[in-house]
C-alpha positions in Angstrom: 0.0 0.0 0.0 1.5 3.3 -1.1 1.6 6.5 1.0 -1.2 8.2 -0.9 -3.6 5.3 -0.2 -2.5 5.3 3.4 -3.2 9.0 3.8 -6.6 8.6 2.1 -7.5 5.8 4.5 -6.5 7.9 7.5 -8.6 10.8 6.2 -11.6 8.5 5.7 -11.2 7.0 9.1 -11.1 10.5 10.8 -14.1 11.6 8.8 -16.0 8.5 9.7 -15.1 8.9 13.4 -16.2 12.5 13.4 -19.5 11.6 11.8 -20.0 8.9 14.4 -19.2 11.2 17.3 -21.6 13.9 15.9 -24.4 11.4 15.5 -23.8 10.1 19.1 -24.0 13.6 20.4 -27.3 14.3 18.6 -28.8 11.0 19.8 -27.6 11.5 23.4 -28.4 15.1 24.6 -26.7 14.4 27.9 -23.4 14.1 26.1 -23.4 17.9 25.8 -23.8 18.2 29.6 -21.0 15.7 30.0 -18.7 17.8 27.8 -19.6 21.1 29.6 -19.0 19.6 33.1 -15.6 18.2 32.1 -14.7 21.5 30.5 -15.7 23.4 33.7 -13.6 21.0 35.8 -10.5 21.5 33.7 -11.1 25.2 33.7 -11.4 25.3 37.5 -8.2 23.3 37.8 -6.5 25.9 35.7 -7.8 28.6 38.0 -6.5 26.7 40.9 -2.9 26.6 39.7 -2.6 29.6 37.4 -1.0 31.8 40.1 1.4 29.2 41.3 4.7 27.6 40.2 2.7 24.5 39.5 1.4 26.0 36.2 4.9 26.2 34.8 5.5 22.6 36.0 2.3 21.6 34.2 3.6 23.3 31.0 6.7 21.1 31.2 4.6 18.0 31.6 2.4 18.9 28.6 5.6 19.5 26.6 6.9 16.0 27.5 3.6 14.4 26.7 3.5 16.2 23.3 7.1 15.0 22.6 6.1 11.5 23.6 3.2 11.5 21.1 5.4 12.8 18.3 7.9 10.0 19.2 5.1 7.4 19.0 3.9 8.7 15.6 7.4 8.8 14.1 8.5 5.6 15.8 11.6 7.1 17.4 12.8 4.1 19.4 15.4 5.8 21.6 13.2 8.8 22.4 10.3 6.5 23.1 12.4 4.4 25.5 13.6 7.5 27.5 10.2 9.2 27.6 8.5 6.0 28.5 10.4 5.9 31.8 10.0 9.6 32.2 6.2 9.3 31.9 6.2 6.6 34.5 8.1 8.9 36.9 5.8 11.8 36.1 2.7 9.8 37.0 4.3 9.0 40.4 5.6 12.6 40.9 2.3 14.4 40.1 0.6 13.8 43.5 3.8 15.0 45.2 4.5 18.0 43.1 0.8 19.2 43.1 0.1 18.3 46.7 -0.4 21.9 47.9 -2.7 22.6 44.9 -4.7 19.4 45.4 -5.1 20.1 49.1 -6.2 23.7 48.4 -8.7 22.4 45.7 -10.3 19.9 48.1 -10.5 22.6 50.8 -12.2 25.0 48.3 -14.7 22.2 47.4 -15.6 22.0 51.0 -16.0 25.7 51.3 -17.9 25.9 48.0 -15.7 28.8 46.7 -15.6 27.6 43.0 -18.1 30.3 41.9 -16.1 33.0 43.6 -12.9 31.8 41.8 -14.6 32.2 38.4 -15.8 35.7 39.5 -12.2 36.7 40.5 -10.9 35.4 37.2 -13.3 37.7 35.3 -12.3 40.8 37.3 -9.4 42.7 35.6 -6.8 44.2 37.9 -6.4 48.0 37.2 -3.2 48.9 35.5 -0.5 50.3 37.7 0.5 53.9 37.0 3.7 54.4 39.0 4.5 51.3 41.1 8.2 51.6 40.5 8.3 55.2 41.7 6.1 54.3 44.8 8.4 51.4 45.8 11.5 53.5 45.3 10.1 56.3 47.4 9.0 54.0 50.1 12.4 52.2 50.2 14.1 55.6 50.5 11.9 56.7 53.4 12.2 53.5 55.2 16.0 53.5 54.8 16.2 57.0 56.1 14.2 56.0 59.2 16.0 52.7 59.5 12.8 50.7 59.4 13.4 47.1 58.3 11.2 45.9 55.4 10.9 43.4 52.6 8.8 44.2 49.5 8.4 41.4 46.9 7.2 42.4 43.4 5.8 39.5 41.5 6.5 39.0 37.8 5.4 36.0 35.8 5.7 33.3 38.4 2.7 33.2 40.8 3.4 33.8 44.5 0.1 32.5 45.9 1.7 29.8 48.0 3.7 32.5 49.8 0.7 34.9 49.9 -1.3 32.3 51.7 1.1 32.4 54.7 0.4 36.1 55.3 -2.6 38.5 55.7 -4.5 39.1 52.5 -5.1 42.7 51.7 -5.8 43.2 48.0 -5.4 47.0 48.5 -4.5 49.8 46.1 -0.8 50.5 46.2 0.1 53.8 47.7 3.2 55.3 49.4 1.3 56.1 52.6 -0.2 52.6 53.0 3.1 50.8 52.3 5.0 52.9 54.8 2.3 52.5 57.5 2.4 48.7 57.1 6.1 48.6 57.9 5.8 51.0 60.8 7.1 49.1 63.9 3.8 49.8 65.8 1.8 48.1 62.9 0.5 44.6 63.5 1.6 43.8 59.9 5.1 45.1 59.9 6.8 41.7 60.6 7.3 39.7 57.4 7.2 40.7 53.7 4.7 42.6 51.6 3.8 41.1 48.2 2.9 43.4 45.3 1.3 42.5 42.0 0.8 45.3 39.5 -0.7 48.2 41.5 -2.0 46.0 44.2 -0.7 45.2 47.7 -1.7 41.6 47.7 -0.7 40.6 51.2 1.4 41.6 54.2 3.1 39.7 57.0 4.1 37.0 54.4 6.6 34.3 55.4 9.4 33.7 52.8 11.6 30.7 52.4 15.2 31.1 53.7 18.0 30.7 51.3 20.8 28.2 52.0 23.4 30.4 50.4 26.2 31.9 52.4 26.2 35.7 53.0 28.3 38.2 54.7 28.1 38.0 58.5 26.3 41.4 58.7 23.4 40.3 56.5 20.5 38.9 58.5 17.3 36.9 58.1 15.6 39.5 55.8 18.3 39.1 53.2 18.3 35.3 53.4 14.5 35.2 53.0 14.5 37.6 50.1 17.2 35.6 48.2 15.2 32.5 49.0 12.1 33.9 47.3 14.2 35.3 44.4 15.8 31.8 43.9 12.5 29.9 43.9 10.6 32.4 41.7 11.2 35.3 39.4 10.1 37.9 41.9 12.1 41.1 42.5 12.6 41.7 46.2 13.6 45.0 47.8 15.1 44.9 51.3 15.7 47.7 53.8 18.1 46.9 56.6 16.9 48.0 60.1 20.5 48.2 61.5 22.2 50.1 58.8 19.4 51.7 56.8 20.8 50.2 53.5 18.7 49.3 50.5 19.3 45.9 48.8 17.8 44.2 45.8 17.4 40.4 45.2 16.4 38.9 41.9 17.1 35.6 40.1 19.0 34.4 43.2 21.4 37.4 43.1 21.7 39.9 46.0 22.8 43.5 45.3 23.5 45.5 48.5 24.0 49.1 49.5 22.0 50.7 46.7 21.0 54.3 46.4 17.4 55.2 45.6 18.5 56.2 42.1 20.3 52.9 41.6 17.3 51.0 42.9 15.0 52.8 40.5 17.2 52.0 37.5 17.4 48.3 38.5 13.6 48.1 38.9 13.1 49.8 35.5 15.5 47.3 33.9 13.9 44.2 35.6 10.2 45.2 35.8 9.4 47.6 33.0 7.9 44.8 30.7 5.6 43.7 33.6 4.9 47.0 35.3 4.6 49.1 32.1 2.9 52.4 32.7 -0.6 52.6 31.4 -3.5 55.0 31.8 -5.9 53.8 34.6 
């Protein structure tokens, strides 16, 4: 059988299958309900992980699955052998990797918050006008007053697993509010503040500590900031309580003793594509 005949047979088979599926849908109206429910479940699962690192892990799994399908179609023996073992490992690893998201999903099912998740997804966050200027100004004021602080500015990687450790605010970003949060008399001053766009998402957030070695004069704030900058693409601004110095952590790198001008230039370089100025 030549290739043209084979392709013609494949096309006929696909057409026959589609016709069969269409006739089954028409003869069984509940099939539409079945499709809608399954679609909603997958959509809700996407909402569950879209603001976490698990989404990028899922992209990697989807890529491996697509590569495995291509290998099966093209009969690539070595690739199929390697991906076969990889797929078995992925099946075992999925419950471990997605354990926080699965637990959160079951908790939400118990609290019947699925509808509110869909509503939140439909709401559009207003565009930030001057978040970089606000953060720079706040860092300068806090450094002058020697008030310790950590400000984490999210980029593409979601920070929800860290946000859940703190107090949710979802407040409009402003200089006054940000300074008041870090005031020592405030109940929210201990821990980090997480920003996303022009929103203060949460305060009093607990960050993971980095295992890297630092200078002896750098404390827990710097270790926690580098820990977050290592595990995500967030940009973290640190103000030292003892010396009143401004530091910046990103991509696992820590830059210390910055001036407000240097901080603003670094933030522009790192965040301009994400925090682009727009009209409100």
